[in-house]
MARBA-3410 file (N, C-alpha, C, O; in Angstrom, 1 decimal):
79
-21.6,14.5,63.6,-20.9,15.7,64.2,-21.4,16.9,63.4,-21.7,16.9,62.2 ~ -21.5,18.0,64.1,-21.9,19.3,63.6,-20.7,20.0,62.9,-19.6,20.1,63.4 ~ -21.0,20.6,61.7,-20.1,21.4,61.0,-20.7,22.8,61.0,-21.8,23.0,60.6 ~ -19.9,23.8,61.4,-20.3,25.2,61.4,-19.5,25.9,60.4,-18.3,25.7,60.2 ~ -20.1,26.8,59.6,-19.5,27.7,58.6,-19.5,29.1,59.2,-20.6,29.6,59.4
-18.3,29.7,59.4,-18.3,31.0,59.9,-17.6,31.9,58.9,-16.5,31.6,58.3 ~ -18.1,33.1,58.7,-17.4,34.1,57.9,-16.3,34.8,58.7,-16.6,35.3,59.8 ~ -15.1,34.8,58.2,-14.0,35.4,58.9,-14.0,36.9,58.6,-14.0,37.3,57.4 ~ -13.9,37.7,59.6,-13.9,39.1,59.4,-12.6,39.6,58.8,-11.6,39.0,58.9 ~ -12.7,40.8,58.1,-11.6,41.4,57.5,-10.6,41.8,58.7,-11.1,42.4,59.7
-9.4,41.6,58.5,-8.4,42.0,59.5,-8.1,43.5,59.4,-8.0,44.1,58.3 ~ -8.1,44.1,60.6,-7.7,45.6,60.6,-6.2,45.8,60.7,-5.7,46.9,60.6 ~ -5.5,44.7,61.0,-4.1,44.7,61.1,-3.7,45.0,62.6,-2.5,45.0,62.9 ~ -4.7,45.2,63.5,-4.4,45.5,64.9,-4.2,44.2,65.6,-4.7,43.1,65.3 ~ -3.4,44.2,66.7,-3.2,43.1,67.6,-4.5,42.9,68.4,-5.0,43.8,69.0
-5.0,41.6,68.5,-6.3,41.4,69.1,-6.3,40.6,70.4,-7.3,40.7,71.2 ~ -5.2,39.9,70.7,-5.2,39.1,71.9,-5.1,40.0,73.1,-4.0,40.6,73.4 ~ -6.2,40.2,73.8,-6.2,41.1,75.0,-6.3,42.5,74.6,-6.3,43.4,75.5 ~ -6.4,42.8,73.3,-6.5,44.2,72.9,-7.9,44.8,72.9,-8.8,44.1,73.3 ~ -8.1,46.0,72.5,-9.3,46.7,72.6,-10.3,46.4,71.4,-11.4,46.9,71.4
-9.9,45.6,70.4,-10.7,45.4,69.2,-11.0,44.0,69.0,-10.3,43.3,68.2 ~ -12.1,43.5,69.5,-12.5,42.1,69.3,-12.9,41.8,67.9,-13.4,42.8,67.2 ~ -12.8,40.6,67.4,-13.2,40.3,66.1,-14.5,39.4,66.2,-14.5,38.5,67.0 ~ -15.5,39.7,65.3,-16.7,38.9,65.4,-16.8,38.0,64.1,-16.7,38.5,63.0 ~ -16.9,36.7,64.4,-17.1,35.8,63.3,-18.6,35.5,63.2,-19.2,35.2,64.2
-19.2,35.7,62.0,-20.6,35.4,61.8,-20.8,34.0,61.3,-20.3,33.6,60.3 ~ -21.7,33.3,62.1,-22.0,31.9,61.6,-23.0,32.1,60.5,-24.1,32.7,60.7 ~ -22.7,31.5,59.3,-23.6,31.7,58.1,-24.3,30.4,57.8,-25.3,30.4,57.0 ~ -23.8,29.2,58.4,-24.5,28.0,58.0,-24.0,26.9,59.0,-23.0,27.1,59.7 ~ -24.8,25.8,59.1,-24.3,24.7,59.9,-25.1,23.5,59.3,-26.2,23.6,58.8
-24.5,22.3,59.4,-25.1,21.1,59.0,-24.3,19.9,59.6,-23.3,20.1,60.2 ~ -24.9,18.7,59.6,-24.3,17.6,60.2,-23.5,16.8,59.2,-23.8,16.7,58.0 ~ -22.4,16.3,59.7,-21.5,15.4,58.9,-21.9,14.0,59.1,-21.2,13.3,59.9 ~ -23.0,13.5,58.5,-23.5,12.2,58.8,-22.6,11.1,58.2,-22.6,10.0,58.7 ~ -21.8,11.4,57.2,-21.1,10.3,56.5,-19.6,10.4,56.8,-18.8,9.7,56.1
-19.1,11.3,57.7,-17.7,11.4,58.0,-16.8,12.0,56.9,-15.7,11.7,56.8 ~ -17.4,13.0,56.2,-16.7,13.6,55.1,-15.5,14.5,55.6,-14.5,14.6,54.9 ~ -15.6,15.0,56.8,-14.5,15.8,57.4,-13.3,15.0,57.7,-12.2,15.5,58.0 ~ -13.4,13.7,57.7,-12.3,12.8,58.1,-11.2,12.6,57.0,-10.2,12.0,57.2 ~ -11.6,13.0,55.7,-10.6,12.7,54.6,-10.4,14.0,53.8,-11.3,14.9,53.8
-9.3,14.2,53.2,-9.0,15.3,52.3,-10.1,15.4,51.2,-10.5,16.5,50.9 ~ -10.4,14.3,50.6,-11.4,14.3,49.6,-12.8,14.8,50.1,-13.5,15.6,49.4 ~ -13.2,14.3,51.2,-14.4,14.7,51.8,-14.4,16.2,52.1,-15.4,16.9,51.9 ~ -13.3,16.7,52.7,-13.3,18.2,53.0,-13.3,19.0,51.7,-13.9,20.1,51.7 ~ -12.8,18.5,50.6,-12.9,19.2,49.3,-14.3,19.2,48.8,-14.8,20.2,48.3
-15.0,18.1,49.0,-16.4,18.1,48.6,-17.3,19.1,49.5,-18.2,19.8,48.9 ~ -16.9,19.2,50.7,-17.6,20.2,51.6,-17.3,21.6,51.1,-18.2,22.5,51.1 ~ -16.0,21.9,50.7,-15.6,23.2,50.2,-16.4,23.5,48.9,-16.9,24.7,48.8 ~ -16.6,22.6,48.1,-17.3,22.8,46.8,-18.8,23.1,47.2,-19.4,24.0,46.6 ~ -19.3,22.3,48.1,-20.7,22.5,48.6,-20.9,23.9,49.1,-21.9,24.6,48.8
-20.0,24.4,50.0,-20.1,25.8,50.5,-20.0,26.8,49.4,-20.8,27.8,49.5 ~ -19.1,26.6,48.4,-19.0,27.6,47.4,-20.3,27.7,46.5,-20.5,28.7,45.8 ~ -21.1,26.7,46.6,-22.4,26.7,45.8,-23.5,27.4,46.6,-24.6,27.5,46.0 ~ -23.3,27.7,47.9,-24.4,28.3,48.7,-24.6,29.7,48.4,-23.8,30.4,47.9 ~ -25.8,30.2,48.7,-26.2,31.6,48.4,-25.4,32.6,49.2,-25.1,33.7,48.7
-25.0,32.3,50.4,-24.3,33.2,51.2,-22.8,33.3,50.8,-22.2,34.3,51.2 ~ -22.3,32.4,50.0,-20.9,32.4,49.6,-20.6,33.6,48.8,-21.3,34.0,47.9 ~ -19.5,34.3,49.1,-19.0,35.4,48.4,-17.5,35.2,48.2,-16.7,35.0,49.2 ~ -17.0,35.1,47.0,-15.6,34.8,46.7,-14.6,35.9,47.3,-13.4,35.6,47.4 ~ -15.1,37.1,47.6,-14.3,38.1,48.2,-14.1,38.0,49.7,-13.4,38.7,50.3
-14.8,37.0,50.3,-14.8,36.8,51.7,-14.1,35.4,52.0,-13.9,34.6,51.2 ~ -13.7,35.3,53.3,-13.1,34.0,53.8,-14.0,33.3,54.8,-14.8,34.0,55.5 ~ -13.9,32.0,54.8,-14.8,31.2,55.7,-14.0,30.2,56.5,-13.0,29.7,56.0 ~ -14.4,30.0,57.7,-13.9,29.0,58.6,-14.9,27.8,58.6,-16.0,28.0,59.0 ~ -14.4,26.6,58.3,-15.2,25.4,58.4,-14.8,24.7,59.6,-13.7,24.1,59.7
-15.7,24.8,60.7,-15.3,24.3,62.0,-16.0,23.0,62.3,-17.2,22.8,62.2 ~ -15.2,22.1,62.8,-15.6,20.7,63.1,-14.9,20.2,64.3,-13.8,20.7,64.6 ~ -15.4,19.3,65.1,-14.7,18.8,66.3,-13.4,18.2,66.0,-12.5,18.4,66.8 ~ -13.2,17.5,64.9,-11.9,16.8,64.7,-11.1,17.4,63.6,-9.9,17.3,63.6 ~ -11.7,18.1,62.6,-10.9,18.8,61.5,-11.5,20.1,61.3,-12.8,20.3,61.3
-10.7,21.1,61.0,-11.1,22.4,60.6,-10.3,22.9,59.5,-9.1,22.6,59.4 ~ -10.9,23.7,58.6,-10.1,24.3,57.5,-10.8,25.6,57.0,-11.9,25.9,57.5 ~ -10.1,26.3,56.2,-10.6,27.6,55.7,-10.9,27.6,54.2,-10.3,26.7,53.5 ~ -11.7,28.5,53.8,-12.0,28.6,52.4,-11.7,30.1,52.0,-12.3,31.0,52.7 ~ -10.8,30.4,51.1,-10.6,31.7,50.7,-9.8,32.6,51.6,-9.8,33.8,51.5
-9.1,31.9,52.6,-8.3,32.7,53.6,-6.8,32.6,53.3,-6.3,31.5,53.0 ~ -6.1,33.7,53.3,-4.7,33.7,53.3,-4.2,34.6,54.4,-4.8,35.7,54.6 ~ -3.2,34.3,55.2,-2.7,35.1,56.3,-2.1,36.3,55.7,-1.3,36.2,54.7 ~ -2.4,37.5,56.3,-1.7,38.7,55.8,-0.2,38.8,56.1,0.4,39.7,55.8
END
């Protein structure tokens, strides 16, 4: 299964569902989950560590780790 890493845009605080201000998520990486790591909490933590070691990673930004069966965020907190 394919795993996509998307950078979550900064929130403007505006309402976006049907609103005038769409949000653009930038895909910064993708790779295959050949060993089923997304199926366990331990595997997802290993993926989070892997992403934090990548050159594109910035601790001041948030990321969406998108997968067909499990999805999680890195560095995101809801405002």
